[in-house]
N, C-alpha and C positions, 0 to 999 in steps of 0.2 A: 504493500500500500504506500503510494507516494505521499508527499506532503499535502498536495491539494486534496486528495481523497481523504486523508486523515482529518484535514480541516473541515471538509464537508460533512464527514461522519460526526465529528464532535459538535458542529453547529446544529445538525439534525437532532442529536441527542439533547442538546440544550433547549431546542424548540419544543421537543416532546415533553421535557421536564416542565418548561414554562406553561405549556398547554394544560398539563396535569394540575399545576398549581392554580391556574385560572379556574379550572373546573371545580377544584376544592373551594376556591374563594366564592363561588356562586352560592354556596350553602345548600346545594341540592343533593349532595352525596350524604347518605346516612353516616353518622359518626362512626358506627362500628365498621362499616365498609371502608371508610377513609383510613381508620387506624390499621386495618388489615393490609390495605394497599401500601400505606406508608411504611409499615413494619417490614414488608417484603422488599420494597424497592427503594424507599427514601426514608430510612429510619431516622436519620439525623434531623430531617425536617419535622417528622412526627414528634420527636422528643422535644425539639425546640417549641413546638406548638403545645405539647402537653405538660411541660415541666412546671409552668406557672401554676396550673390547676392542681397537679399532683402534690407538689411540694407544699403549696399553700394549704391544701386540705389536710395533709398529714400533720403539719405543724399546728394548724388551728385546733384539730381534734386533740392533739397531745397537750396543747396549752389548756384546753377545756378540761381534760382529765386532771391536770395538775391543780387546777383551781377548784373543781367541783368534786373530784373523786368518782365521777360517773363511770361505771364499768362499760356502759354503752359507748361513751366517747373513746375509751381505751380500745374497745373492739374495732371501732371505725378507724382509728388511727393506725392500728395494726393492719387492717385490711388495705387501707390506702398505701401503706408502706410495702405490703406484699405485692400489690399491683405494680408499684414503681420498680421493685426489685425484679419481678418477672419480665417487665419491659426492658430493664437494663440487661438482664441475662440474655434475652433474645437478640439484643442488638450489640452485645459485647461491650456495653457501656456500664461500668461497674460502680457508678457513683450515685445511683438513685435509690438505694435500699436503706437509707439512713434512718428512716422514720419508724422502723419497727419498734414496738414497745415490749413484746414478749421476749424475755431474756434469751431463751434458747434460739429463737428465730434471729434475734439480733446478733448472737455470736456466729451463727451460720453465715449470715449475709455479710457481717463485717470481715469474716475470713475471706470471703470472695473479693471484697474490696481490697483487702491487704495483699492477697496473693496476686491480684491482677494489676496492682500499681507498680510503677517503675521504682526500683530501689533507690532511695535517696531523694525521691520527689516529695513535695508537700503532701500529696495524697497518700503516699506510702507512710509517712510519719503520722498523719492523722489517723489512718486505719490502724497502725500499730498502737497508738495511744488509746484509741477507742476499744480495741480488742483486749488489751491488758486490763482496762477498767472493767469491761464486761465479765472477763474471766474471774477477776477478784470477787465481784458481786456474786457470781455463780458458785464459787468455792465457799463463800460465806453461808450460802443456803444449803448446799449439799457437797460434802467433802468428796473430791475426786482426784486420785493421785496423778492420772494422766493430764488432767487440766492444770494441776499444780506445776508439773514439769514444763508444760507448754508455757505457762505464765512466767516461770523463772527464766526460761530461755528468752522469751520476748522482752522481759524486763532488762536483762543484760544488754540486749540489742538496743532497747530504748535508751538505756543509760549512756551507752557509747555514742549513740546517734545524737542524743541531747547535748552531751558534753562537747562532742565535736562541733555541732552547730554553734554552740556558745563560743567555741574557739574561733570559728570563722567570723562570727559577729564581732568578737573582740579585735580581730585583725583589721577589720574594716574601721573600727573605732580608732585603732592606732594610726591609720592613714590620715585621720582627721586631726588627731591630737598630738602625734609624734611623741607620746608619753612612753618612756621605757617601761613603766609599770604595766601599761596596756600590752606592750609587746611581750613581756614575760608571761602575762596571763594567757595570751593567745597561744604561745608556744606550749605551755603546760597543758592547756585544755585540749589542743589539737593532738598532742602526744597521747594523753589519756584516752581520748575518744578513738584514735586510730587503733590503739592496742585492743580496745574492747569490741571493735567492729569485725564482722566476718571477713575472710579474705576476698579481695577484688571488689569490695563494696565501693559504689560510685562516689559516695561522700568522702571515703578514705583518700581518693585521689586528690580531691580538693584540699584535704588536710595536709597531704604531702607537699603540695605546691606551696602552701603557706609556710610549712616548716622549712622548706628549702629557701624561700625568699626571706624568711625571718632571720635565718642565720646570717645572710648577707646584710640584712638591716642592722643586726646586732654588731657585726663587724664594723660597719660604717659608723654606727652610733658611738660605740666604745672608743674607736680610733679617734673620732672627732673630739670626744671628751679628753682623751689622753693628750692630744695635740694642744687643745685649748688650755690644759693644765700646765703645760710646759711653757716657761717664760720665752719670749721671742728670742732673746739672746743666748738662751741656754744651749750648751754644747750637745745635749742629748736630743734636742728637738729635731735636728736634721736626721739623726739616726732613726728616731721613731717614725719620722715621715718616710724614710727609705724602707723601713720594715713594712709599713702600711702599703706602700706602693708595690713591694715585692709580693705581698699576699694577693693583691689585686692582679698582678701580672701572672702569678701562678694559676689563678682561677681562669684568666683569659687564655692561658696556654692550654689548659684542659679543654676549654671550649673549642679552640682552634684545632686540637687533635681530632675531636669528633667531627668538626666541620670539614677537615681535609679528607676524611674517610668517605664523604659523600661524593659519588662520581657524577651522577646525572644532575643537570641544572633544574632547579625548581624555585618558585618565588621566595620561599622561606630562606633558602640558601643565599639568594641575592640580598635579602633583607639583613641576614646575619652578617654578610660581608660588609654591608654599610655600617651596621652597628659596631663592628670591630674597628672599622677605620674612621668612621664619621666624616668621610670625604664626599664632597658633592659629586665627584665623578662616579663613585660607586652607587650613589643614590640615583643618578641618571640611568646607570645600567639597570638598576632595579626597576625604575619606571619604564624602561624600554621592554622589560620582560613581562610586565604586569598584564597587558591586554589579554593574554591567555587564549583559550579556544574561541574560534569564530562562531561557535554554536551558542555562546552565551548571549542572552538578550539584554545585557546590561549596557547602558550608554557609557561610552568611554571618552566622550568629548572633553570631560574635565581632565583626563589623563594627558591628552595632547597639550592642553593649556598648562598643566603642571610641568611637563617636560620643557615646554618653551620657557616658562618662568624660572625653572631651575638653571637653564643655560644663561638666563639673564643674571641670576645670582652669581654664577661662576665668573662672569665678566666684570662684576663689581670690583672697585678698588680693594686692594689687600687690607688697607686700614679702615675700611668701611665699618662703622659701628653697627649699622643695620645688618650687614652681612654677618658680623660676629654674633649678634643677638640671634639671628636666624639659625646659624650653625648650632648654637647652644640649645635652642629649643628643638631643632630637628633631632639632635642626638638624644634628647630626653624623651621625645614623643614622636616617633615615626608615624604613628597612626593618625596624627593631626596634620598630615602634609597638605591636604586640600585647603584646610582653613588657613594654614600658615602662608601659603603662597598668595592667597588672596589678601592677607594682611600686609605683606611686605614687598610683593613684587612691584607694585607701582612705585614705591619709594626707591627701590633698588634700580628700577628702570630710569628714574630721574638721576640717580647717581651715575649710572652708566652713561647717560646722555651728557651729564656734566663733565665726566672724565673725557669723553670723546671730543667734546667741544674744546677742552683745554689742549688736547693733543693736536687738534686741527689748527688751533690758533698758533701753535708753535710749528706748524707745517710738518708735524710728525706724520710718518706713514707707517702703517702696519696692516698686514694681511688680516689681522683679527679685529680690526676696528669696524664699527658699524658703518654701513655704506650711506645711510640717510640719517642725518641728525636733525631732530625737530628744533625749531626756533624757540629758545628759552624765553623769549620776550613776550610770549602770548599771554592773554589774560587768564585769570584763574579758572574761568569756565569756557575756555576756547580750546579747540584742538590745535595741533601743530600747524594746521593749514589756515588758522584764523577763523575757522567755523565754530559755531555755537555747539557746545557739548550738550548731550542729553543723558540723563541718568539711566542706569541699567535697571530694568524691571525684573527683580528676582522672582516675583510671583509668576509672571508669564514666562520667564526664562529666555527672554529675547533681547538681542542687542540691536540698537538702531544703526542701520547702515547709511552712509552718506553717498548719494548718487551724484555723478557729474550732471549739472543742469543741462549742458549741451546734449548729453546722451539722452536725457529724458525728453527734451524738446524735439530732438530728431525722431525718436521712437513714436512720439505722439503726433507727429506731423505738424508741429508748431514751427513758425518762422524763427530761425536762429537769431535774427536781428530784433525779434519782438520779445519783450519781457515775459517771463513765465507767469508772474502775478499781475493781474489786470483788475480794474474796477469791474464789479459784477455785471454791469450792462455790456461792457466790451467783451468780457469773458464769455457770456452767453452767445454773443454774435460770432465770436471766433469758433466756439465749439460747433455751432450750427454750420458755419462755412466749411470747416474741415470735414464734418460728417458728409456734407453734400459732395465735396471733392472726392472723398473715399468711394462713394457710390458711383460717381461718374468714372473713376479710374477702373473700377471693377467692370462696369458695363462696357467700357472701351476694349476690354480684354475678352468680351463675349460671355461674361458671367452673368448670373442672375442674382445679384446681392440680396440677401434676405433683409427686407425692410423692417422685420420684427426684431432685428438685432442691431446693435450699434457697431461702429468700426472696431472698438476694443474687443468685443465678443466675436466678431466675424474674422478680423484680420490679425489681431495682436495676441490676446490671451487665449482665445478659443476654448472656453470652459466646457464645451460640449464636443464630443467626438463620435463619429459613427463606428459601430461595431457590428459583428454578425448578429448579435442579439438585440440590436437597436441602438439608439443614441444613449451615450453614457456621460455623466459628469466627470470632469477631469481638471487637475491643476497642473498638468504636465507642461503647458506652454506659458504659465503665468510667471514671468521673470521680472516684470516691472510692477510698480504700484498700480493697483487696479483702478483707483479713483477715490477722491474725497467727496464730501457732501455736495459741493457745487458741481463737480464733474458728473456725479451720479444723477443729480437733478436735471442736468442737460441731456441725460441719456434715458429718461423715464419711458421713452417710446420702446426701449429694448426690453424684451421679456425677462431676461436675467437681471439686468440692472434695476428694473422696476421692483422685482421681488426684494433685492438687497436694499434699495432705497426705502421701501416700506418697513423693513426691519429696523432701520436706524433712525426713523423719524416718528413723530407723533401724528395724531389724527389730522393736525393742521399743516402737515408737511414741514414742520420745524424739526431741526436736528434734535435728537433725544438729549435732554439736559446732561446726562452722564457723558455722552460723547462730545457735547459742546464744550464741556469743561476741560477736555483733553487739550494739551498744547497743540497748536495748529501744525507744527512740524511733524507731529506723530500721527495726526489724523489721516486716515486713509484706510482702504479696504484691502484685506489679505484673504486669499482663498486657499484652502487646503482640501485634499480629498480624505475621506474616512471610510473605513470598511466596517459595516455592522456585522453582528454575529450571524445574520441571515445570508450574508454574502452580498448584500446590497451596497453599492458604492454611492456615497453622498458627497456633497460639497460643503465643507465647513466654512462659515463666514465669520470674519473678525473685523472689527473696526477700531482703530487706535489700539491695536494689540489686545482688544477685549472681545470675548466670545459674544456673537450676536444671535446665532442660530444655524440652521442647515438648510440647504436646498436639496430637493429630492425629485427624481423623475418618477412619475406614476407608472406602476407596472401592475399586472394582474396579481403579483405576489404581495405587493406592499400597499395597494390602495385601500384595503380595509383598515389599515393602521395610519395611512397618510391623508385620507380624506375624512374630514370631520363628520359629515352627515352620512357616511356609508351605511350606518346601521339602519337608516330609513329607506335605503334603496331596495326595491323588490328584486331587481336583477343585479346581483353583486358580482357577476362574472365578467361584465363588459364595461370597461371604462368609458369608451366612446359613446355607448348607448346612453349611459347616465349623464354624460356631459352634454349630449345633444338635447336633452329634455330641459328646456329653459324654464319650464313650470314645475320641474321635479324638485325633490328635496335638496339637491346640491345648490340650486340658485334661488330657491323660493325665499321671498322676503317675509313670508308669514310663518315660517317654521323656525329652523335653525336652533332647535332645542338641544340641550345637552343630553347625552346618553346616560340615563339614570343607572342602567346596568353597569356602565363603566365605573361610576362612582361607587356603586356597591362592591364591585370587584376590588377596587383600591382599598376600601374600608375593611372588607373581609380578608383580603390578603395580609393586611397589616395586623388585623385582629388575630388571625389564625396562624400566621407564619413568622411573625416578628418577635415572638416570645415576650419575655418580661420587659425588655427595653421599651416596648410600646404599650403593653397590656396592663402593666401595673399602673397604679395612680402615679401621676407625674412625679418624678423623683424629688421635686421641690416640695411635695406634701407627703405626709406620712399616711399610712392606711388608717390611723386613728383620727386624723383630721376629718371631722364631719360637721356639717352645718345644715340648719333648716333652711329650705329654699322654697320659692314659688316657681312653678313651671307652667308653660302653656301646653295644655293637653291638645295636640293637633287633631285628635280624633273627635273629642267632644267639644272642642272650641271653647275652652274655659280655663281659668286659673286653678291649679291644684297645689296644695302644700305637700312637700315631700322632703327628702334629705339628699345630700350630695352623693349618696351611694347609688342612686338610681342611674340608669343609663340614659343620658340626655345629651343634646347638642346645645352649644352656646353660639350666639350670634355676635360678631364683632363688626362694627360699622361706624360710619360718621353720621352724627345727628344732623348737622346743618341747620338751616333756618326754615324748618318745616314743623308743622304741628305733629307732635309725637303721640298724642292721645295717651299720655302717661297714666299709669295707675296711681291713684291717690286714695286717701282715707275715705273720701266721699264715694268712690265707685268700686272699692275693693270687694266688698261683700257681693255686690251685683255681678262682678266679673267671675265669681266662683260658680255661677249657675251654668248648667249645660247650654251650649250654643250662644253664650253671652258675648263671645268675642267675634262671632261671625258677622255681626252687623256693624262693627266698628271700622271706619275707613282708615285703617293703619297705613303708614307710608309703604311704598312698593317693596322696599327691601325687607320689611318685616313680613309682609304678605307672601313674598316669594320664599322667604325662609320657612314659613309655616308649610307652604306647598311642597317644598323640597323634602322636609323631614317626613311629611306624610307619604310622599312618593317613595322614599327609602324604606317604608314599612316600619318606621319608628314612631314614638309617641310623644316624647317630651322635648321641649325647646325652652331655653332660657334667654331672655332678652332684657337688658337692664332697665329700659324705660317702662316695660310692662310687668316685669317680675320683681321689681323693687318699688315699694310704696314711696314715691318720690318726696312726699311731704311728711313722712314719718322719720323724724330726726333720730330717734332711738335706733330704728332698724338701719338707717343709712350709716350711722356711726359704727354700728356693729358689723355690717357686711362689707362696706367699702374696703377696709384693710384686709379682707379675706378673699380678694380676687385671685390669690394664688390657689385657693381651694376651688373657687367657681370654675376657673379655666383649666386648672391642673387636673381636675377629676372629670371634666366633661369628656365624653367619648370622642367627640370631634368638635372643632370650632369652625363655623361657617363664616367666611371673610368676604365682605362686600368691597372688593378692591377697586371697583369701578365707580365713578361719579363723585360728587362733592356733597351729597346729602343723603338722608335716609329715603328719599324718593327716587333714587337712581335705579333701584332694583338689583336683582342678581341676573346678569345677562345669560340667557340660555335656559332659564327655568320656565319662564312664561314664553309663549310663542311670539315671534317677531321682535325679540328684544336684542338681537345682535345681527351684524352683517354677515352675508354669505362668505365662505372662505375664498381667498384670493387664489385663483388658478390661472396660470399663463399657458396658452396653447400655441405651439410653434410647429411650423411645417418645414420639412427639409426634403430636397429632391435628390434621388439617385445616390444616397449616402455620401453626399458632397462633403469633402474634408473642410471646405470653406463655409459649410452650412447654407449653401445657396438654395433658393426656392424658386422653381419655375411652375406657375399655376397650370401650365399646359402639359406638364409631364404626367405620365401615367405611373410613375414610380415614386410618388410622394409619400413621405412618412410623417405621421403626426406624433408629437411628443408633448406631454403635459407636465408642467413644472409647478411645484408648490414649495412654500417655505414653512419650516416648523415654527411654533410660537417662540417668542423671545424667552430667554432665561427668566425665571421668576424674579431674580434680583433686579432686572431692568424694569419689569412691570412695577415692582415696589417703588423704584426711584421716581416714577411719574404719578404715583397714586397719592391723592389727598389723604386717604386713610393712613398711609404710612408716615404722615407728618404730625398726626395728632398725638398729644401727650398721653391721654388716657389709653390709647390703643397699644402703647409700647408694651405694657405688661401683659395685655391680653394675648399678643402674639407669642411672646417669649414663654409664657406659662402653659400654653396649650400643647398637648401631646400629639394632636393631629389637627391639621388645618386644611380646609377645602377653599381655595381662592377662586373667586369669580372675577375675571378681568373682562375687558370689552370683547375680546376675541377668543378666549380660551379659558378652560378650567384647569387649575393646578391642584395637586395633592402633595402635602408634605407631612412627613412624620419624622421620627428620630432615626430612621434608617434610609429613607429615600425621598427624592423629589421628582415627581412625574407630571406629565401634562397631556391633555388631549393632543393627538397627532404629533407628539414629540418623539424623538428617537428613544428617549428614556433608557439609555444605557451608556456606559463608558465605552469609548472606542479609541483606537490609535489613529491619529491624523498624519498625513504625509505632505511634505513640501515637494512640489514638482512630481507628485505621485511616487517618489522614491525615498526621500529623506524622512524617516519616522520621527515624530514629535511625541513628547509625553502627553498622555491623555489628561488634559487640564480642564475639560468642560465640567460644568457644575450640574449636569443633568440629574445625577443620582446622589449628589452629596447632600445629605439631609441637614436641614436647619443650619446651613454653613455659617451664618452670622449670628447664631444664638449662643452666647457665652455660657448660658446656664446648662447647656448640654454636656459640659465637661465637669460639672460639679460632682457627679458620682465618683470621680477619681479622688476626691478629697478625703473620702472616708478612710482610706488605707494609708494616708500620708502621716508623716510626723507633724508635730505642732508647727514647727518652723516652715516645713514645706507647704502645709495647709494654708498658713497665713499668706505666704507668697502667692500661691495659686489663687486663693480667694481674692486677694487684692488685684491680681491680674484680671479676674472676671469682673470685679467691681469697676475697674477703670474702663474696661470695654463697654460695660453697661452705661456708665455715666457719659461716655463719649457719644453713644447713640441716643440716649434719652435727652440730653441737653439740647439736641437739635430739634426737638419736638415743639409743637405749638399748643397753647392753652387759650381757650376763650377767656378764662379767668386765670390770670397769671399766678395768683396766690395758690393755685392747685398744684404747684410744682412738686411739693412734698407728698401730698395725698396720692398723686398719680404714680408715685414710685413705691407706695405702701406695700403692695403685694410682693415686689422684688425685695424690699427691705425685710419682709417676713422670712424670705428664703435666706438672705445673706446673714442675718443675725444668728442663725443656727450655726453657721460656719465660723463667723468671727467671734462668736460667743460673747457678744457685747451689744449694747444699744448703739444707736446712731444719734449724732448731734447735728441737727440741721443738714442731714444727708451724709455726714462723714462718720464712718465707723470708729468708735472710741479706741479700739485696740490698735488701729493703724493710723491714728490721727496725724502723726508726723509725716506720713506718706500722703494721706488724703488731702492735707493742706496744700500740696504742691501741684494742684491742677493748673493747667495753662489755658489761656483763652485761645479759641480757634478762629476768632474774627474780632472785629471792633464791636464790643458788647458793653452796654451801660449797666449800672446797678439796677436791680429789679425795682421797678417803680419810676425809674428815670428814663431819659431819652438821649439820643446822640445829638450833639450840637450841629447846627447847620449855619450857612451864611446868613440866613434870615433870622435865626434864633440861636444864639450861642449858649443860652441857659440850658441846663440839663435837668432841672427839677430836683426833687428830693427822693431819697431811697425809701423803700418799704422796710421799716425797722423790724418787721417780723423775721427778716432774713439777714443774717450777719454778712459782712463783706468777706470774711475768711472762708465762707462756704460757696461752692459753685451755685447753690440754690439762690444765693444773694445777687446773682448776675443774670441778666436776661439774654441768653444766647448760647451758642455752642462752646463747649470746653472739652479738653482732653488732658491726658497725662503724658507729656512728651519728655519729661526729665528722667524717666525710668528706663534703664537698660533692659532689653529683652534678649535672652540667649536661649535658642532652641525652643522658643515658645514660652519660656518661664521668665517671669519678672524678677530681676535682681534688685532686692530691696536694699537701700542704703542704710547706714548707721545713724540713728537720730542723734542730734546735738543737744537735746534737752530730755529730761527725765519725764516720760509720759505719766508717771504716778504723781508728779507735782503739778500737772496741768489741772486747773480748776476753772469753773465758770462762775460768773457773778462779779460784782464790783469788789475791788480791793481797797487800797488806801484812799482812793478818790471817791468813795461812795458818798453821795449827798451833794456833789458838785452840781451847780446849776448849769447843765450843758446847753440849755436852750439859748444862752447868750454867748456861747463860745463858738469859735470858728471850727468848721469841719472841712474835710477835703472837698475841693471843688468850690468853696466859698471864698469871697475876696479877703485878702489880708490887708493890714494897714497900708494906705497908699505909699508908694515909693516910686522912684524913677525906674521904669522898666519898659521893655519893648512891647508895643501893642500887638504886633503880629509878625510872623515871618513866612516867607514863601519857601517851602522845602520841596525840591524836585523829587519825583518818584520814578526813576528810569524804568523800573520793572513793569510799571503800568502805563508809562508814557503820560504821566499827569503830574500835577503839582498840588501839594497840600498847603492850605493856609492854617498855620498853627498859632494859637494864642495862649496866654497864661490863664490861670483860673479866672472865671468870670463871676460877677455877682449873681446870686440866685436865691431861692427860697431858703429860709433857715431850716436846718435839719431838726427832726424830732430826736429827743434823747434815745439812745439805744436801750433795748430791753436788757435787764440785768442778766437774764438767762443766756443772752447772746454774747456776753463779754467773756473772752477767753484769756486766761492769765497763765503765763509761764515764763521761765527764765531761759535765755538763749544768748549766744554771741552776736554782737551788733557792730556794724561799721556804718559811718555816714556815707551816703551816696556820693558825696563830693570826693571820696577816696578814689573814685574811678571816673573815667570819661566815657560817656555813652555816645556812640556814633549817631549822626543824623540820618545816614543812609539806611533805607529799609530793604530787607530781602524777604520774599514771600515763601513760606513753607508749602510743601505739597499737601494735598488733601489725602492723608493716608487712608487706606492703603494704596491709593491710586497714584503711582509715582510720577506720572506725567500730567496730573491735574493740579494746576496752581491753585492753592487755597487762598483764603482771605486773611490769614494771620501773618503778620510781619514780625521779624525779629531785627534787633540792632546789635551791633558788635560792641563789646566792652573792652576798653583799653586801660592799662595802668598809666601812671603819670610819666613813665619812661617811654610811652607810646607802644608798648607791647600788648598785642591782642590777647586777652586772658579769659574771655567768656562771652556769653550771649544774653541779651535782654529781650524779653517778650513784650512787644508793643501793646499798650492798653489804651483804650479810648479815654480821653480826658487827661492823659498824662504824656501827650506828645511833646510838651514843652521841656520835659526833662532832658538835660544834656545839650540844650540849644542856647543856654546862657541868656534866657529871656527874662527870668524873674528869680533873682538870687534868693530872696526870702522864701519863695514857694519851694525852690529846690532844696533849701537847707533843712526842711522838715521831712525830706525823703530819707528813709533809713533802710539798710539792708540787714536782714535777720537770717543768720545761719540756721537752717532747719535740720539738715542731714548731710552726710558726706559719704562719697564713694572712696574706698581705699585705693592703694596702689594696684596697678594691673600690669600684666606682661604681654598684653596684646592691645593695640591701639583702639581706643573707644571711637566709635563712629558718631558724628554729630547728626543733627536733623538734616533733612534733604530739601532742596529746592528742585525745580524741574531739571535744571542743568546738572545737578549732582549734589554731593554732600557739602554741607556748610561746616567747616572744621570748628570744633568747640573753642580752640585757642591756637595760638601760634606755636607749632611744634618745635620751632627753632629756638624759641625763647623760654618755653616751659617743657618739662619732661612729659612725654606722651606715655612712656612705659617705664617700669622699674620704680625705684624709690622716689617719692615725691611726685607721683603722677596722679594723685587723687583729685577729686572735684568736690565743691561745696554747692549744695542746692540752697538757693536763697529765696526768701519771701520778702518782697519789697513793700514797705509800710509807709503810709503818709500819717505823720504823727499829729497833725493839727497844731494848735497852740501849745506851747510848752507846759503851761499850767493845767491844761486839759488832762493829759496823761492817758488819753484813749487814742489808739491808732486804728487805721483802716487799711486793709490790704489794697494794693493797687496793681501789682503784677508779680512775676517771678523772674529769676535769673539763675544762671549756672556760671560759676567762677572757678578757675583753677586754684587748687589749694595753696600753691606757692604765692599767687597774687593775693589771695584772701588773708593769709597769715602776714604778708608784708603790710597789709592795711591795719594790722594790730587790733583785731576785734576785742570788744570788752563785753563781759557778761552783764546783762541787764534784765530787770523784771519788766515784762511787757503786758499790756492789756489791749486786746484787739476786739473790735465790735463790728 
């Protein structure tokens, strides 16, 4: 069987398995028959489906027996456990028999678990421990010599295993502490455990490794102590050093002896050769060997880059500090090669270039010198050719290539004397002219150019090619940029370009906001081919390096999955027949309803096949969390009281400015009567949700406006903080993604509520390679093209629903969501995201039909932007790891939530209440104004993501420079006290984990409330943003902003309304190191950060660089609205009250820290030539910038944050002070 046959067979098997799962998902197969089939053929799927029920039943019955002593409960627990064990034995899965309560049965089944487990594994140890415990209890009841002997043997093994595992744990502790006491304990325990274990036990090998390494560690440790104990000038110091070196040399000689005995080459030998020599030449030899077998499907692009950069390292000057540091690190950690070359290769390349330039300036010649030397006089964000740099997108894994503009112009048929960029009117005229010229050229050659295609698709890219089986999509000829928004707009007459244009635009033909935000140099279309598991070849569409969707050719094999209304077609076998029926379901304006059976299959597949990850109550709520609720009974059309344990659907939608016909105290009792809701004219979205739930065969629906008595303050106060239960325990949440009010409806639920699917029909004659079409030919072929729905993330970006503050927790807390957009329905759970007529699978895409790319599409990546989905990992972490991970989740949640809008801005804390309820369980503390108390020093360091005012205030304009006064319910030190997007940019993230800095103040000494200044009359005092005593100062300055091509008018603080006194509960008191802002110089130039994670989208937040008074760049300052005057010398007294407070510090590092990014690339945190980037003294200080107001006031207000190199911070001589922030 060749590779193609094997691939076809596997694909057929996968389709059969998928069809079987879909059949099970319909719910029509009896449970007994389903279990029988799954046990015989797909046992693992069956166990995943059954494990939640079996485990839960056995555990619940056992718990009932422990509480009540009921023999019936005990019998039921035993029976459930026996069924689980029988299923486990039938499938050779030995871990489901744990729930037996009869002791003899328990011993029998625990032996099965123990015997079937891999020795040394966690399951083996657990089974061993359980079996010993059960045997001891059995011996207590009835004495049995054989059982005693078995127990004694097992206890010996258990003792050795436990002592050995303890030794392994202690050795890991030694690596963290470097304590000799820990090392001695590890050696002693490993030796004891090894001697007690049976021969060839797997854990024994781990202990031997530790014993071997520990002896070397002891040699190094004791030798180091001995050398340190010897005075520097003592005559025995040199002798001891020589003895130490001799021992090391003897050990290396033994290694070399074994090494030389190996004849055939292998990667480990090459690595050993490098380890012994630590020469870069040997390392390159190792890298040359590493690609290995060509049968491996692992990408080796990184290896080619590695070898190239290693050669750069070799060419660096002998006295290069960076080269020396790289050598040291490589010798210590060969496994970190890829990370290291990324860290240092750029700097080393700069040193190579500098050395080469010096050689050339002396007219030195060398065969080893680099042939082309970049000009070192270019700007920080320019290439050696003077062109603008663009940042590397690590998420997409793509590098931006620079094309010669003359090559592009010539390929596209543009006049070489004409500029590439033109005003839009001239651009449209040029495109039209060139299109007409292309048609005339083809006709002059006797061709019949296809007028349903553009010149790009006919003559240049040719994304369709004739094959024996018909026309097929291809990216083989797509070598040039396919087109940006304006080029595609001019080619809308083209069948292919029209589909792509529709995918990247809104209903009004405007570029999608996500793509519009991408830097204009990155905007453009890229096409790749992809192969689905069915063998179908599709065309993957990307715009600005972001996935947009796919194009498909309709075939008899795929049109049931690619045509949205296929389920309504009577004749499903003929594409052309259905497409010719203009009044049929494909084009009918009066139908276009969603296939309810498809939604049922999604729900049932998730419910039956996804196991506990989707079937248990949302992990953010416990099974004990229960609340009394009201539901809409869609069968009897009335309100019914029940609890959250019922199977119910929840509705998530935008209210808007429509009459909601809320439930109130006045109509509550009436609405509990049968059919009481049937006569109420609810908005369309609510009516469609009722219709949908009824169509699905379900009964209960929860809608906030109807199921919460809106004027019952007691109920609202009780239920609003429990949204984590309402949405977390709902079977599924129905999401009205479309429209701006509750009257928009759910497209596709009611007839005539969405447009027909866009299908392009194309004709090609005689399998023309140029896709020509001659209407007179009798060999014409018809091809139908469709586009898949956009990824869900793009639909969310343009949805009003996704901007609302109250919606935020509803989406994150739901375990399943059914999204209704204008053109498609999406389903998302914890395991997958699928859509109507989507490809709904991961696939490998290919550049030019040949070069494989990593499968990066988000089709099946479930809830990819839901930070809460990783919280289940926190349970098994240490306290420190849990705090770091929980804070990482918190910062992602705050970033997303702060971008939301509220009709009543004071709801900002209430709208986060459900999420707070989840987070507090993991932080094990309360929150203060949105900041968790246990991580307060970290939570204070949020950064603005745009020009945002204090909550209750407004941004100044040319017409009105006053900003109003803040809402004192929200303190300035909390992100909730500011109206707009924030994020946490100061925190390093390594491999997805947040690296938390060390606080500079004791969290236990932080208090709230007034301190020594209690009772001061604040109403007459100045506050930030209010005028100070008159003095001579600059009225305004014009500050150029080259990044935006504009100019800012910046003025000092202006008169405004007197601020209200801050609430006592919002005053934060603590002691921390402080320096005046005047200790540094803040640059006037603004640089705009990217809108993470979109590396080529320029955001709205600017930073300014910080310099010390020697002119050395030492940090970054986050620009904040109302404080643009800082650093401009406009108002000395206003600037004198700005203070910098040290909040936390990052210690020394041995790899360079990366700064934040702008579109062109990284913004360095400080000048690496003036301050250490690595090694001793390379730390950073995270700074909270405070406006202190009048000196006698004693209350400060946060204005922004900064990050400063520890060397510059210490040089400013910070002083410890007691602070009060409001």
